C-alpha positions as CSV (number, residue, x, y, z in Angstrom):
1,M,-24.6,2.7,-6.6
2,A,-21.5,3.9,-4.7
3,G,-22.7,2.8,-1.3
4,Y,-24.7,5.3,0.7
5,P,-25.2,8.3,-1.6
6,L,-25.8,11.8,-0.3
7,S,-29.4,11.5,-1.6
8,S,-30.1,9.0,1.2
9,L,-29.6,11.4,4.1
10,E,-31.7,11.1,7.2
11,P,-34.9,13.1,6.7
12,D,-34.5,14.8,10.1
13,S,-31.2,16.4,9.2
14,A,-31.1,19.9,10.5
15,S,-30.0,21.3,7.1
16,Q,-29.7,20.0,3.6
17,E,-26.4,21.9,3.2
18,V,-23.5,19.6,2.8
19,P,-21.4,19.8,6.0
20,E,-17.8,21.0,5.8
21,A,-16.6,17.5,6.5
22,L,-18.0,16.3,3.2
23,Q,-17.3,19.2,1.0
24,A,-14.6,19.0,-1.7
25,P,-11.6,20.7,-0.3
26,T,-10.7,24.2,-1.9
27,Q,-8.2,25.7,0.6
28,P,-4.5,24.9,0.0
29,V,-2.9,22.9,2.9
30,S,0.1,24.0,4.7
31,K,3.7,22.6,4.5
32,G,3.4,21.4,8.1
33,F,0.2,19.5,7.3
34,V,1.9,17.8,4.3
35,T,5.0,17.0,6.4
36,A,3.0,15.5,9.2
37,L,0.8,13.4,6.8
38,T,3.9,12.1,4.9
39,A,5.6,11.2,8.1
40,A,2.6,9.4,9.5
41,N,2.4,7.3,6.3
42,L,6.2,6.7,6.4
43,V,5.8,5.3,9.9
44,I,2.9,3.1,9.0
45,W,4.8,1.6,6.1
46,I,8.0,1.2,8.1
47,S,6.0,-0.9,10.6
48,V,4.5,-3.2,7.8
49,L,6.7,-3.6,4.8
50,P,10.1,-4.6,6.3
51,V,8.3,-7.2,8.4
52,L,6.9,-8.6,5.1
53,Q,10.2,-8.3,3.2
54,L,12.7,-9.3,5.9
55,L,11.4,-10.5,9.2
56,L,8.6,-12.9,8.0
57,P,10.9,-14.7,5.4
58,E,13.6,-15.1,8.0
59,Q,11.1,-16.4,10.6
60,V,9.4,-18.7,8.2
61,G,12.8,-20.0,7.0
62,A,13.9,-20.7,10.5
63,I,10.8,-22.6,11.4
64,D,10.6,-24.8,8.2
65,P,13.4,-24.3,5.7
66,V,12.3,-27.0,3.4
67,H,8.9,-25.6,2.6
68,K,9.7,-21.9,3.1
69,T,8.4,-20.6,-0.3
70,L,5.0,-22.2,0.1
71,N,4.7,-21.4,3.7
72,L,5.6,-17.8,3.2
73,G,2.9,-17.6,0.5
74,I,0.4,-19.0,2.9
75,V,1.3,-16.6,5.7
76,T,1.3,-13.4,3.4
77,S,-1.8,-14.5,1.4
78,I,-4.0,-15.0,4.5
79,G,-2.8,-11.7,5.8
80,A,-3.5,-9.9,2.6
81,F,-7.0,-11.4,2.5
82,I,-7.6,-9.9,6.0
83,S,-6.4,-6.6,4.6
84,L,-8.8,-6.9,1.6
85,I,-11.8,-7.2,3.9
86,A,-10.7,-4.7,6.5
87,N,-9.8,-1.7,4.5
88,P,-13.1,-0.9,2.7
89,I,-15.1,-1.7,6.0
90,V,-12.8,0.6,8.0
91,G,-13.2,3.2,5.3
92,A,-17.0,3.1,5.4
93,L,-17.0,3.2,9.2
94,S,-14.7,6.2,9.3
95,D,-16.8,7.9,6.7
96,R,-19.7,7.9,9.2
97,T,-17.7,8.5,12.4
98,S,-19.1,11.5,14.2
99,S,-16.5,11.7,17.1
100,R,-15.5,15.1,18.4
101,L,-12.0,14.0,17.2
102,G,-13.3,13.9,13.6
103,R,-13.7,11.0,11.3
104,R,-10.2,9.7,10.7
105,R,-8.4,10.5,14.0
106,P,-10.1,7.9,16.2
107,W,-9.1,5.2,13.8
108,I,-5.5,6.2,13.7
109,L,-5.4,6.3,17.5
110,V,-6.9,2.8,18.0
111,G,-5.0,1.4,15.0
112,A,-1.7,2.6,16.5
113,L,-2.4,0.8,19.8
114,L,-3.6,-2.4,18.3
115,S,-0.8,-2.5,15.6
116,A,1.8,-2.3,18.4
117,L,0.1,-5.3,20.0
118,A,0.1,-7.4,16.7
119,L,3.9,-6.6,16.3
120,A,4.5,-8.0,19.8
121,L,2.6,-11.2,18.8
122,L,4.7,-11.6,15.7
123,W,7.8,-11.0,17.7
124,K,7.1,-14.0,19.9
125,A,5.7,-16.3,17.2
126,S,7.4,-19.7,17.0
127,T,5.2,-21.6,14.6
128,I,3.7,-21.1,11.2
129,V,0.3,-21.0,12.7
130,A,1.4,-18.3,15.2
131,L,2.9,-16.3,12.3
132,V,-0.4,-16.5,10.4
133,I,-2.3,-15.2,13.4
134,G,0.1,-12.4,14.2
135,W,0.4,-11.2,10.6
136,S,-3.3,-11.4,10.0
137,L,-3.9,-9.2,13.1
138,M,-1.1,-6.8,11.9
139,Q,-2.8,-6.5,8.5
140,L,-6.2,-5.8,10.2
141,F,-5.0,-3.2,12.6
142,S,-2.6,-1.5,10.1
143,N,-5.5,-1.0,7.9
144,F,-7.2,1.1,10.5
145,L,-4.2,3.4,9.9
146,Q,-4.0,3.1,6.2
147,A,-7.7,3.5,5.5
148,A,-7.9,6.7,7.7
149,T,-4.7,8.3,6.3
150,T,-5.6,7.5,2.7
151,A,-9.0,9.2,3.1
152,I,-7.4,12.4,4.5
153,V,-6.0,13.0,1.0
154,P,-9.4,13.7,-0.8
155,D,-10.8,15.0,2.5
156,R,-8.3,17.8,2.9
157,I,-6.2,18.3,-0.2
158,P,-7.7,20.3,-3.2
159,A,-7.3,18.8,-6.7
160,S,-4.9,21.6,-7.7
161,Q,-2.4,20.4,-5.2
162,R,-2.9,16.6,-5.2
163,G,-0.3,15.7,-7.9
164,T,2.6,17.3,-6.0
165,I,1.4,16.4,-2.5
166,T,0.4,12.9,-3.3
167,G,3.8,12.5,-4.8
168,L,5.3,13.2,-1.4
169,V,2.8,11.2,0.5
170,S,2.9,8.2,-1.9
171,M,6.6,8.2,-1.5
172,A,6.1,7.1,2.0
173,T,5.3,3.6,0.8
174,P,8.4,2.7,-1.0
175,L,10.5,4.9,1.2
176,G,9.1,3.2,4.3
177,A,10.2,-0.1,2.8
178,I,13.6,1.2,2.0
179,L,14.3,2.9,5.3
180,G,12.9,-0.1,7.2
181,V,15.0,-2.6,5.3
182,I,18.1,-0.6,5.8
183,L,17.5,-0.2,9.5
184,I,16.6,-3.9,10.1
185,G,19.2,-5.2,7.6
186,Q,22.2,-3.0,8.2
187,V,21.7,-1.4,11.7
188,L,19.5,-3.5,14.0
189,K,20.4,-7.0,12.6
190,S,18.2,-8.7,15.1
191,I,14.6,-9.9,15.1
192,D,14.2,-9.1,18.7
193,I,15.5,-5.5,18.5
194,S,13.8,-4.9,15.2
195,Y,10.3,-5.7,16.6
196,L,11.0,-3.6,19.7
197,F,12.0,-0.7,17.5
198,L,8.9,-1.0,15.3
199,I,6.6,-1.1,18.4
200,A,8.2,1.9,19.9
201,L,8.2,3.8,16.5
202,V,4.4,3.2,16.0
203,L,3.5,4.3,19.5
204,V,5.9,7.3,19.8
205,F,5.0,8.9,16.6
206,L,1.4,8.0,15.6
207,L,-0.2,8.7,19.0
208,P,1.0,12.3,19.0
209,Y,0.0,12.7,15.4
210,T,-3.6,12.2,16.3
211,F,-3.4,15.3,18.5
212,F,-1.7,17.3,15.7
213,L,-4.3,16.5,13.1
214,R,-7.4,18.7,13.0
215,E,-10.6,17.6,11.3
216,K,-14.1,19.0,10.7
217,V,-16.7,17.1,12.6
218,L,-19.4,15.2,10.8
219,P,-22.9,16.1,12.3
220,R,-24.3,13.1,14.0
221,G,-27.0,11.4,12.0
222,Y,-26.3,13.3,8.8
223,L,-25.3,10.1,7.0
224,P,-27.0,6.8,7.5
225,P,-25.4,4.6,10.2
226,F,-23.2,1.8,9.1
227,R,-25.0,-1.5,8.7
228,L,-23.1,-4.5,7.4
229,G,-26.0,-5.8,5.4
230,T,-26.5,-2.6,3.6
231,F,-22.8,-2.2,3.2
232,L,-22.4,-5.6,1.6
233,K,-25.4,-5.1,-0.7
234,N,-23.9,-1.8,-1.9
235,F,-20.3,-2.8,-1.7
236,W,-19.5,-2.3,-5.3
237,I,-19.3,0.5,-7.7
238,N,-21.1,-0.3,-11.0
239,P,-18.6,0.0,-13.7
240,Q,-21.3,0.7,-16.2
241,A,-22.4,3.7,-14.1
242,Y,-18.8,4.8,-13.3
243,P,-16.7,3.3,-16.1
244,D,-13.6,5.5,-15.4
245,F,-13.4,4.3,-11.9
246,G,-13.9,0.7,-13.1
247,W,-11.0,1.0,-15.5
248,A,-8.8,2.7,-12.9
249,W,-9.6,-0.2,-10.5
250,L,-8.8,-2.9,-13.1
251,A,-5.6,-1.3,-14.2
252,R,-4.3,-1.0,-10.6
253,F,-5.3,-4.6,-9.9
254,I,-3.4,-6.0,-12.9
255,V,-0.3,-3.9,-12.4
256,M,-0.2,-4.7,-8.6
257,L,-0.7,-8.4,-9.4
258,G,2.3,-8.5,-11.6
259,Y,4.4,-6.4,-9.3
260,A,3.5,-8.3,-6.1
261,S,4.1,-11.7,-7.8
262,A,7.8,-11.1,-7.8
263,T,8.7,-8.5,-5.1
264,G,7.5,-10.7,-2.3
265,Y,10.3,-13.2,-3.1
266,T,13.2,-10.9,-3.3
267,Y,14.7,-12.3,-0.2
268,Y,14.7,-15.9,-1.5
269,Y,15.7,-14.7,-5.0
270,L,18.9,-13.3,-3.5
271,Q,19.4,-16.5,-1.5
272,D,18.6,-19.1,-4.1
273,A,19.3,-17.4,-7.6
274,I,21.9,-14.7,-6.9
275,H,23.6,-16.8,-4.2
276,Y,24.4,-13.5,-2.5
277,T,26.2,-14.9,0.6
278,R,28.5,-16.9,-1.7
279,L,29.3,-13.7,-3.7
280,F,29.9,-11.7,-0.5
281,P,31.1,-14.0,2.3
282,G,30.2,-12.7,5.7
283,Q,27.1,-10.7,4.4
284,T,23.6,-11.8,5.1
285,I,20.6,-11.8,2.8
286,A,19.0,-9.0,4.8
287,Q,22.1,-6.9,4.3
288,G,22.0,-7.6,0.5
289,S,18.3,-6.5,0.5
290,S,19.1,-3.3,2.3
291,L,21.9,-2.6,-0.1
292,L,19.6,-2.8,-3.0
293,S,17.3,-0.4,-1.2
294,L,20.1,2.1,-1.0
295,F,20.7,1.8,-4.7
296,S,17.0,2.5,-5.5
297,V,16.2,5.2,-3.0
298,V,17.5,8.2,-5.0
299,F,15.7,7.1,-8.2
300,L,12.4,6.3,-6.4
301,I,12.4,9.7,-4.5
302,L,13.1,11.6,-7.7
303,S,10.6,9.8,-9.7
304,T,7.9,10.1,-7.2
305,I,8.3,13.9,-6.7
306,V,9.1,14.7,-10.4
307,G,6.4,12.4,-11.7
308,G,3.7,14.1,-9.5
309,M,4.9,17.6,-10.4
310,L,5.0,16.9,-14.2
311,S,1.6,15.2,-14.1
312,D,0.4,18.4,-12.4
313,R,2.1,20.7,-14.8
314,F,0.9,19.0,-18.0
315,Q,-2.3,17.6,-16.5
316,R,-1.5,14.2,-18.1
317,R,-2.1,11.4,-15.7
318,K,-2.6,8.3,-18.0
319,L,0.6,8.8,-20.0
320,F,2.7,8.9,-16.8
321,V,1.0,5.7,-15.4
322,I,1.6,3.8,-18.7
323,I,5.2,4.8,-18.8
324,A,5.8,3.9,-15.2
325,S,4.1,0.5,-15.5
326,V,6.3,-0.3,-18.6
327,I,9.4,0.6,-16.7
328,M,8.3,-1.7,-13.8
329,A,7.8,-4.6,-16.3
330,L,11.2,-4.0,-17.9
331,A,12.9,-4.3,-14.5
332,L,11.0,-7.6,-13.8
333,F,12.1,-9.0,-17.2
334,L,15.8,-8.1,-16.5
335,M,15.7,-9.9,-13.2
336,G,14.3,-13.0,-14.7
337,F,16.6,-13.2,-17.8
338,F,19.8,-12.0,-16.3
339,P,20.1,-13.2,-12.7
340,S,23.4,-11.6,-11.8
341,W,24.2,-9.0,-9.1
342,P,25.1,-6.1,-11.5
343,V,21.8,-6.6,-13.4
344,V,19.9,-6.9,-10.1
345,I,21.3,-3.5,-9.2
346,V,20.2,-1.9,-12.5
347,A,16.8,-3.6,-12.4
348,T,16.2,-2.3,-8.8
349,C,17.0,1.2,-9.8
350,L,14.5,1.0,-12.7
351,Q,11.9,-0.6,-10.5
352,G,12.4,2.4,-8.2
353,V,11.8,4.8,-11.1
354,G,8.8,3.0,-12.3
355,F,7.1,2.3,-9.0
356,G,7.7,5.7,-7.5
357,C,6.1,7.5,-10.5
358,Y,3.2,5.0,-10.6
359,L,2.4,5.4,-6.9
360,A,2.3,9.2,-7.2
361,V,0.4,9.6,-10.5
362,D,-2.0,6.6,-10.3
363,F,-3.3,7.7,-6.9
364,V,-4.0,11.2,-8.3
365,L,-5.9,9.6,-11.2
366,V,-8.0,7.6,-9.0
367,T,-8.9,10.4,-6.7
368,L,-10.2,12.3,-9.7
369,V,-12.6,9.5,-10.7
370,L,-14.1,8.8,-7.3
371,P,-17.9,8.4,-7.7
372,S,-19.1,10.1,-4.4
373,E,-17.8,12.9,-2.1
374,G,-19.7,11.4,0.8
375,D,-18.3,8.0,0.3
376,R,-14.6,8.8,-0.2
377,G,-13.3,6.4,2.5
378,K,-15.5,3.5,1.3
379,D,-14.7,4.1,-2.4
380,L,-11.0,4.2,-1.6
381,G,-11.5,1.1,0.4
382,I,-12.9,-0.6,-2.7
383,L,-9.9,0.8,-4.7
384,N,-7.7,-0.7,-2.0
385,I,-9.0,-4.1,-3.0
386,A,-7.0,-3.6,-6.2
387,N,-4.0,-3.4,-3.9
388,S,-4.9,-6.0,-1.4
389,L,-6.4,-8.7,-3.5
390,P,-3.2,-9.0,-5.6
391,Q,-1.2,-9.2,-2.5
392,S,-3.4,-12.0,-1.4
393,L,-3.2,-13.9,-4.7
394,A,0.3,-13.1,-5.9
395,P,2.4,-14.6,-3.1
396,L,0.5,-17.9,-3.2
397,M,0.5,-17.9,-7.0
398,A,4.2,-17.2,-7.2
399,G,4.9,-19.8,-4.4
400,I,3.0,-22.5,-6.4
401,V,4.9,-21.5,-9.6
402,L,8.2,-21.8,-7.8
403,S,7.3,-25.1,-6.2
404,L,6.1,-26.6,-9.6
405,T,9.1,-25.3,-11.6
406,H,11.7,-26.3,-9.0
407,N,12.3,-22.7,-8.0
408,S,12.5,-21.2,-11.6
409,Y,12.8,-17.5,-10.9
410,L,12.9,-17.0,-14.7
411,I,9.5,-18.2,-15.1
412,M,8.2,-16.3,-12.1
413,F,9.7,-12.9,-13.2
414,V,8.7,-13.3,-16.8
415,M,5.1,-14.1,-15.7
416,A,5.1,-11.0,-13.4
417,G,6.5,-8.8,-16.1
418,L,3.9,-9.8,-18.6
419,I,1.1,-9.3,-16.2
420,T,2.5,-5.8,-15.2
421,L,2.8,-4.9,-19.0
422,A,-0.8,-6.0,-19.6
423,G,-2.1,-3.7,-16.9
424,A,-0.1,-0.7,-18.2
425,F,-2.6,0.1,-21.0
426,L,-5.9,-0.5,-19.1
427,V,-6.0,3.2,-18.1
428,Q,-6.4,4.2,-21.8
429,P,-10.2,3.9,-21.8
430,I,-10.6,6.4,-19.0
431,R,-12.2,9.5,-20.5
432,S,-12.7,12.1,-17.7
433,V,-8.9,12.3,-17.0
434,R,-6.2,12.8,-19.6
């Protein structure tokens, strides 16, 4: 079962016709819609990823420099676990939201306000416990935003446009990280100013976006109300009944586990293995991270757009997912075996190519194997576990590996590359998508 199927509609529904809010989209969306959705996703990820990549490592290192790798793993793993739980529940709740604003807009509105509050708590955190609380809340409330905006894609964008448009929308994730890292590392250069900027960005952009977005209203009572017990009972998608979704989920989980095992420690890798501040006196680790982002941005943007367009043109999703995953694994191997600044630049560019293409094409693949039109938000929430669970497991796993191997980044990167490579070919058994 895929949760609450359409066959379980309330018997007193006025009509057995599927309402517009639940129908598969057929009308092409406008450039303005795509631009606004892409920008909203960009803002969401700018508010999350630079905190994870720069601000949290700096704050953790300042509080306890001796145990920084393990403490960072604890902070980020707990937050990722919160995200793991929050995303599918919010997706299911938004599926059934019958507000006059629509199904997704109320969650974006509330999520923006509460995310700003969580950022303020992180800003003032002075202990590891406070960072755990602040980051957990940020992960919770940002998933209000992520679950809602992710569900907008299958809600509004027809299958014929999804490759190209999801290439643009998916680009917001890495581009948000890149722009955020550049802003914080090269321009703002201050924890206080950085948090103030992120709070303002979330409020100034996402609140107006909720008024721009227009949605079809779900008739009240058409779908069963959300009940936690029923949700938990049905909170899975039988891989025997829906094998294509099962393989897509497993492939994403393995690839993201490998990718997240290494990328969360880039800050400390530059600090401890590359010795960036020795190579470039007067520069900070944050500036080094932002410089790497500059090198990767062109490749990432091109691969995201071109990968999505080519997968649309040839209607081949699996091939592009495999190629992208192999490129990501190659980048991780290079960083492990050849820890030098020039190699890091090359590997970062390759990582941008692979990850950009992967984000664009794999998301299209997944939307084409969703089990139920009526449960898109919940089903995408289950898919998000393949993103969130690795983010919960990987930092702690990598932190333990680094602690046990006396900070051997070679072992960590090789492990991450092998895991990513293993996940590359798990999309092959999918039959309904080429």
